[in-house]
C-alpha positions in Angstrom: 4.2 3.1 -17.6 7.3 3.4 -19.8 8.9 0.6 -21.7 11.9 0.4 -24.0 13.7 -2.7 -25.4 16.1 -2.6 -22.4 14.0 -1.5 -19.4 10.5 -1.0 -17.9 9.3 1.7 -15.5 5.8 1.8 -13.8 4.4 3.9 -11.0 1.3 3.2 -9.0 -0.3 5.7 -6.6 -2.2 3.8 -3.8 -4.3 6.2 -1.8 -4.5 5.4 1.9 -8.3 5.1 1.7 -7.9 2.2 -0.8 -5.5 0.4 1.5 -7.6 0.4 4.7 -8.9 -3.1 4.1 -5.2 -4.2 4.4 -4.8 -2.3 7.6 -2.7 0.4 6.0 -3.5 3.9 7.2 -2.0 7.3 6.9 0.0 6.5 10.0 1.4 3.3 8.6 5.2 3.2 7.9 7.0 2.4 4.7 8.0 -0.9 6.3 4.4 -1.9 7.0 3.4 -1.0 3.4 6.3 -3.0 2.0 5.3 -6.0 4.0 1.8 -5.8 2.3 3.5 -5.5 -1.1 5.7 -8.6 -0.3 2.7 -10.6 0.8 0.4 -9.5 -2.0 3.0 -10.3 -4.7 4.0 -13.6 -3.0 7.6 -12.6 -2.9 9.9 -15.0 -1.0 13.3 -14.5 0.4 13.5 -10.7 -0.3 15.1 -8.1 1.8 13.7 -4.6 2.2 16.4 -2.0 2.3 16.4 1.7 3.2 17.1 4.0 0.3 20.3 6.0 0.5 18.6 9.4 1.1 16.0 8.0 3.6 12.9 8.9 1.6 12.2 5.5 0.2 12.5 1.7 0.8 13.3 -0.8 -1.9 13.7 -4.5 -2.7 15.0 -6.5 -5.6 14.0 -9.9 -7.0 14.0 -11.9 -10.2 10.9 -13.5 -11.9 10.1 -15.3 -15.0 7.4 -13.8 -17.2 6.4 -14.9 -20.6 9.5 -17.2 -21.0 11.9 -14.4 -20.0 13.5 -13.8 -16.6 13.5 -10.2 -15.4 15.3 -8.3 -12.7 13.0 -6.1 -10.7 13.6 -3.2 -8.2 10.5 -2.2 -6.3 10.6 1.3 -4.6 8.1 2.5 -2.1 7.6 6.2 -1.2 5.1 7.7 1.2 3.3 10.8 0.2 0.8 13.0 2.0 -2.3 11.0 0.8 -0.9 7.8 -0.6 1.9 5.3 -0.9 3.6 5.2 -4.3 4.9 1.9 -5.7 7.5 2.3 -8.4 8.8 -0.7 -10.4 12.0 -0.7 -12.5 12.6 -3.9 -14.4 14.9 -5.2 -17.2 15.8 -8.6 -18.6 18.4 -10.3 -16.3 20.9 -10.0 -19.1 20.8 -6.2 -18.5 20.8 -6.4 -14.7 24.5 -5.4 -14.5 24.0 -2.3 -16.5 20.7 -1.3 -14.8 20.8 -2.3 -11.1 22.7 0.8 -10.0 20.9 3.1 -12.4 17.5 1.9 -10.9 18.7 3.0 -7.5 20.1 6.3 -8.9 16.7 7.0 -10.5 14.9 6.0 -7.2 16.8 8.9 -5.5 15.2 11.4 -7.8 11.6 10.4 -7.0 9.6 13.0 -5.1 5.9 12.9 -4.2 3.6 15.3 -2.5 
């Protein structure tokens, strides 16, 4: 978890074994995992997109938290023993400056 005055970054490793109750297994695809993320987070009207380099999928959305509205980019990556869920966020006022940066940073994510 990293936070500055302008942006937030979090990363969550979700081992396949902890996702079995959600019907996610080591054979599950990124698309299947992202559908669980969408359902679990009650996200409506979002579109899952493939990352430019083919190693991740992502979606974007806005949500109000604590009286402020934030722009989020959620990135999912599949590793050998887990799915990784990476969140980039910024106040919507900074969206123009950070939306492309979030995707550039997503391209640099590697997991084992």
